[in-house]
Structures are given as C-alpha cells and as structure tokens.
C-alpha positions as CSV (number, residue, x, y, z in Angstrom):
1,M,-85.9,-34.7,40.9
2,R,-85.2,-36.6,37.7
3,A,-81.4,-36.2,38.3
4,T,-81.9,-37.7,41.8
5,A,-83.8,-40.6,40.3
6,E,-81.0,-41.2,37.7
7,A,-78.4,-41.0,40.4
8,I,-80.2,-43.7,42.3
9,A,-80.4,-45.8,39.2
10,L,-76.7,-45.5,38.5
11,N,-75.9,-46.6,42.0
12,S,-78.2,-49.6,41.8
13,P,-76.6,-53.0,41.5
14,R,-77.4,-53.3,37.8
15,G,-77.1,-49.6,36.9
16,D,-79.5,-50.1,34.0
17,A,-83.0,-49.2,32.8
18,A,-84.6,-51.5,35.2
19,G,-82.8,-49.8,38.0
20,L,-83.9,-46.4,36.7
21,Q,-87.5,-47.7,36.5
22,R,-87.4,-48.9,40.1
23,A,-85.9,-45.6,41.2
24,H,-88.8,-43.6,39.6
25,H,-91.3,-45.9,41.3
26,A,-89.6,-45.3,44.6
27,Q,-89.7,-41.6,43.9
28,D,-93.4,-41.7,43.1
29,R,-93.9,-43.1,46.7
30,W,-92.1,-40.2,48.4
31,P,-95.0,-37.8,48.4
32,S,-97.4,-40.3,50.1
33,A,-94.7,-41.2,52.6
34,L,-94.2,-37.5,53.3
35,L,-98.0,-37.1,53.8
36,D,-98.0,-40.1,56.1
37,T,-95.2,-38.5,58.1
38,R,-97.0,-35.2,58.3
39,A,-100.2,-37.0,59.5
40,F,-98.2,-38.9,62.1
41,L,-96.5,-35.8,63.4
42,G,-99.8,-34.0,63.4
43,D,-101.3,-36.8,65.5
44,M,-98.4,-36.6,67.9
45,V,-98.9,-32.9,68.4
46,A,-102.6,-33.2,68.8
47,E,-102.2,-36.0,71.3
48,T,-99.7,-34.0,73.3
49,L,-101.9,-30.9,73.4
50,F,-105.2,-32.8,73.7
51,P,-104.5,-36.3,75.0
52,T,-107.1,-39.1,74.4
53,R,-109.2,-39.6,77.4
54,C,-111.8,-42.2,78.4
55,A,-115.3,-41.2,77.6
56,V,-116.5,-42.4,81.0
57,C,-113.8,-41.7,83.7
58,D,-111.8,-39.1,81.7
59,A,-108.5,-41.0,82.4
60,P,-105.9,-40.4,79.7
61,G,-104.9,-43.2,77.3
62,E,-107.9,-44.7,75.4
63,P,-111.3,-43.6,74.2
64,L,-112.8,-46.2,76.5
65,C,-110.5,-47.6,79.2
66,A,-110.5,-51.3,80.1
67,A,-111.9,-50.7,83.6
68,C,-114.9,-48.7,82.3
69,A,-115.5,-51.1,79.4
70,A,-115.6,-54.0,81.9
71,A,-118.0,-52.2,84.2
72,L,-120.7,-51.6,81.5
73,P,-124.0,-53.2,82.1
74,Y,-123.8,-55.9,79.4
75,I,-127.0,-57.7,78.5
76,D,-127.0,-61.4,79.2
77,A,-128.2,-63.2,76.1
78,L,-129.6,-66.0,78.4
79,T,-132.1,-63.7,80.0
80,A,-132.8,-61.4,77.1
81,C,-135.8,-61.6,74.9
82,P,-134.9,-63.8,71.9
83,R,-137.0,-61.6,69.6
84,C,-136.5,-58.0,70.5
85,G,-133.4,-58.3,72.8
86,A,-135.0,-56.7,75.8
87,P,-132.7,-57.4,78.8
88,F,-135.1,-59.5,80.9
89,G,-137.6,-60.8,78.4
90,R,-136.6,-64.5,78.0
91,V,-139.8,-65.9,79.7
92,Q,-142.3,-63.1,79.1
93,C,-141.2,-59.9,77.4
94,T,-142.7,-56.6,78.4
95,E,-141.2,-54.7,75.5
96,C,-142.5,-56.6,72.4
97,C,-145.8,-57.8,73.8
98,H,-149.0,-56.9,71.9
99,V,-150.0,-54.2,74.5
100,L,-146.9,-52.1,73.8
101,L,-146.9,-52.8,70.1
102,A,-150.5,-51.9,69.6
103,P,-149.8,-48.1,69.2
104,F,-147.4,-49.0,66.4
105,G,-150.1,-50.9,64.6
106,Y,-148.2,-54.3,65.1
107,D,-149.1,-57.6,66.6
108,E,-145.4,-58.4,66.6
109,V,-142.1,-56.6,65.8
110,P,-141.5,-56.1,62.1
111,Y,-137.8,-57.2,62.2
112,T,-136.7,-60.8,62.4
113,E,-134.7,-60.4,65.6
114,A,-132.8,-57.7,67.4
115,V,-130.0,-57.6,70.0
116,S,-128.3,-54.9,72.0
117,A,-125.0,-55.1,73.8
118,V,-125.6,-53.0,77.0
119,V,-128.4,-51.3,79.0
120,L,-128.4,-47.6,78.5
121,S,-126.9,-46.7,81.9
122,E,-125.4,-43.3,82.6
123,A,-122.0,-44.6,81.6
124,A,-123.3,-46.0,78.3
125,R,-125.2,-42.7,77.6
126,R,-122.0,-40.8,78.3
127,I,-120.1,-43.0,75.7
128,V,-122.7,-42.4,73.1
129,T,-122.7,-38.7,73.7
130,V,-119.0,-38.4,73.6
131,Y,-118.9,-40.4,70.4
132,K,-121.6,-38.7,68.3
133,D,-122.0,-35.2,69.9
134,Q,-118.4,-34.5,71.0
135,G,-116.7,-36.0,67.9
136,E,-114.7,-38.8,69.4
137,R,-114.9,-40.9,66.3
138,R,-112.3,-43.5,67.5
139,L,-115.1,-44.8,69.7
140,A,-116.8,-46.2,66.6
141,R,-114.3,-49.1,66.4
142,V,-114.6,-49.7,70.2
143,L,-118.4,-49.8,70.1
144,A,-118.5,-51.9,67.0
145,A,-116.2,-54.5,68.6
146,I,-118.6,-54.8,71.5
147,M,-121.6,-55.0,69.2
148,A,-120.1,-57.6,66.9
149,R,-119.7,-60.0,69.8
150,Y,-123.5,-60.0,70.3
151,V,-124.3,-61.1,66.7
152,P,-125.6,-64.7,66.9
153,P,-123.9,-67.1,64.5
154,R,-127.3,-67.9,63.0
155,W,-127.5,-64.4,61.6
156,L,-124.3,-64.8,59.7
157,S,-125.5,-68.0,58.1
158,A,-128.0,-65.9,56.2
159,R,-125.0,-64.1,54.6
160,P,-126.5,-60.6,55.5
161,A,-125.2,-57.2,54.4
162,V,-124.8,-54.5,57.0
163,T,-126.7,-51.3,56.7
164,Y,-127.6,-48.5,59.1
165,V,-130.2,-46.0,60.2
166,P,-128.9,-42.7,58.8
167,A,-128.9,-39.5,60.8
168,T,-130.9,-36.5,59.7
169,L,-129.1,-34.0,57.4
170,T,-129.3,-31.4,60.2
171,A,-127.6,-33.8,62.7
172,R,-124.9,-34.8,60.2
173,R,-124.1,-31.2,59.4
174,R,-123.9,-30.4,63.1
175,R,-121.6,-33.4,63.9
176,G,-119.6,-33.5,60.8
177,F,-120.2,-37.2,60.3
178,D,-122.9,-39.9,60.5
179,H,-122.4,-41.9,63.7
180,A,-124.4,-44.9,62.6
181,E,-122.6,-45.1,59.3
182,H,-119.3,-45.3,61.0
183,L,-120.6,-48.0,63.4
184,A,-122.0,-50.0,60.5
185,R,-118.7,-49.8,58.5
186,E,-116.8,-51.1,61.5
187,V,-119.3,-53.8,62.2
188,S,-119.3,-55.0,58.6
189,F,-115.5,-55.2,58.6
190,L,-115.4,-57.2,61.9
191,L,-118.1,-59.6,60.7
192,G,-116.8,-59.9,57.2
193,C,-120.1,-58.8,55.7
194,E,-120.8,-56.5,52.8
195,F,-121.5,-52.8,53.8
196,A,-124.6,-51.5,52.1
197,P,-125.8,-47.9,52.5
198,L,-129.5,-48.2,51.7
199,L,-131.6,-45.7,53.5
200,C,-132.1,-41.9,52.8
201,A,-131.6,-39.5,55.6
202,P,-134.9,-39.2,57.4
203,T,-136.9,-36.0,57.6
204,R,-138.0,-35.8,61.2
205,K,-137.5,-34.0,64.5
206,D,-134.9,-35.1,67.0
207,Q,-136.2,-38.3,68.6
208,R,-134.5,-37.5,72.0
209,R,-137.0,-34.8,72.8
210,L,-140.1,-36.9,72.2
211,G,-142.1,-39.4,74.2
212,R,-143.2,-42.8,73.1
213,T,-146.3,-41.7,71.2
214,G,-144.4,-38.8,69.7
215,R,-141.6,-41.1,68.5
216,I,-144.1,-43.3,66.7
217,G,-145.7,-40.5,64.8
218,N,-142.4,-38.9,64.1
219,M,-140.8,-42.0,62.5
220,R,-143.9,-43.3,60.6
221,A,-143.2,-42.9,56.9
222,S,-140.0,-41.0,57.6
223,M,-137.7,-43.7,56.2
224,R,-137.3,-44.6,52.5
225,V,-134.7,-46.5,50.5
226,L,-132.3,-44.7,48.2
227,A,-133.6,-44.5,44.6
228,G,-132.2,-47.3,42.5
229,A,-130.7,-49.2,45.5
230,S,-130.5,-52.9,45.2
231,V,-131.7,-54.3,48.6
232,P,-130.2,-57.6,49.7
233,D,-132.5,-60.4,51.0
234,A,-130.9,-60.4,54.5
235,L,-129.7,-57.4,56.4
236,I,-128.2,-56.4,59.7
237,L,-129.6,-53.0,60.6
238,V,-127.2,-50.9,62.8
239,D,-128.0,-48.0,65.1
240,D,-126.5,-46.7,68.3
241,V,-129.4,-46.8,70.8
242,C,-132.8,-48.5,70.9
243,T,-135.4,-46.7,73.0
244,T,-139.0,-47.3,72.0
245,G,-138.0,-49.3,68.9
246,A,-139.8,-46.8,66.6
247,T,-136.6,-46.1,64.6
248,L,-135.8,-49.7,64.0
249,F,-139.5,-50.4,63.1
250,A,-139.7,-47.6,60.5
251,A,-136.3,-48.5,58.9
252,T,-137.3,-52.2,58.8
253,E,-140.6,-51.3,57.1
254,A,-138.8,-49.3,54.4
255,L,-136.2,-52.1,53.8
256,K,-138.9,-54.8,53.6
257,A,-141.0,-52.7,51.2
258,A,-137.9,-52.5,49.0
259,G,-137.4,-56.3,48.9
260,A,-135.6,-57.4,52.1
261,T,-137.1,-60.5,53.7
262,T,-134.9,-60.8,56.8
263,V,-133.8,-57.8,58.9
264,F,-131.8,-58.2,62.1
265,G,-131.5,-55.1,64.4
266,L,-128.2,-54.4,66.1
267,T,-127.6,-51.6,68.6
268,F,-125.0,-50.7,71.1
269,A,-127.5,-49.8,73.9
270,R,-131.1,-49.9,74.7
271,T,-133.3,-48.5,77.4
C-alpha cells in the first residue's frame, strides 16, 4: 500500500513531499469509501429482495406514500384544545376538564401545552405499529416531519431542548431500538433544538393492555430523571401516541421535579 501511495505522489503535479502527504490522506479515506460502497450495495440488494412499502397501503416505494400521508386525519389547530391538544376542545374541552383529571389528582394538566398531529385512526395506528413493532425505522423521519409542523412558534421562543418518553427495557430489547428516542432526535434536528435524553426507562407494564384507571396507577411514580442529568428550563417532550395522557403526565412530573419549569408535549397521534 505504501508503494501505491508513493507512486501516486510521484505522479502528482509537484512530485514532492506535499504530494506524498496528500496521497497518504487519500489512501486513509479508501477504507471508509469501501465501507460506504458495501453499505450502498447492501441496501440495493435488500431493496431488491424486500422493497420498501407504504405502512398503510403496502404500495412499493416509500415508508409512507404521498396519498396515504395526505389522507391521514390531521388535527385542525383552530378547533383543537389550546392546552391539551384534544381535536375538538377549542370552546370546551372534554379531555382536560376537571372531571377527567380528578382521577389523576389534578385540577389542570401538569404540562404547559400539548399538541398532536393526527387522530389515532386505523391508518395512523398501522403506521405506529409498522414503525415501532415491525422495525421500519425510516418512518421516524417521516413522522417527525409531520410532528414538527405542529410545533407552535411560541414554543421555540422559549429555546427548549427536546427530550422523550423512553420505552421500557423489555420493549427496547424486543424492538431493538427506542422508537421515541429516534422520533425525538429527528424532531430536534428539524427544529434546530438541542437533543437531551433525560428520563430513565420506566418500570411498568405495557400500557396498551390497560384501561384508563390502570394506566394512571401504572404510570404514577414510574418515571424518574437520569442521575446527574442537568434538566433545561424548557423542554419539548416527545412520544408517539397520547391516549389517556397518563404517560405525559408522569414524565412531566419527573421533569418538573428535577427543575424544568416549562414542558410542552408533542405526539404523532392521540385518541
């Protein structure tokens, strides 16, 4: 390999030490270039054998095709609750009223505001399932792009960092990745905000098998901040789906107890 580098140097315009140095630098880049080529060829083979398909309609081409993305039940910010983001709570919200919050022990939601991009329809549920349970990680960027459009400019004026609700260790081992972490990384990049992993993996049962009361008890005291973590004053808290709100409530409590004063909740979908 050295002889090859020297030959390149001798054939360089100057044929001197500087040319030899440039040749060695070029040689140092060859292994990474080869790795990139191997990765590209590997992707080509995988795409040939297992072509990318839309999570909703199964059409080949994209993780979420343009037609299915356009057909999602997007939440209209003009009719949504300005506090909790419920789809039709602008005048009188039925989701963050004191009656439904009473079992949580709240008079009002603990976070500052929350928004969601779409209603959890069958199509939206399918997208979430394909993303986190069937391993289509490329959907993280697609979902994050949709979510980022729903972030109000006033949130960004607080210069928030972006954090997330971590999956349980059992779920992470089963899936091979933390779906909310990937979403939060993509959202932070799109918004130009700092990415800040702050919460420990919760120790709890799978929320999807529990009703409203069960979710409240399951989440209570299940969240805590990582030891030694420095918690920013303002945060955008990312998760994939908001159902009863128990997860966002518990995560917000933990972050506020560690020093956060402003917490905004951001999810892809909500029931």
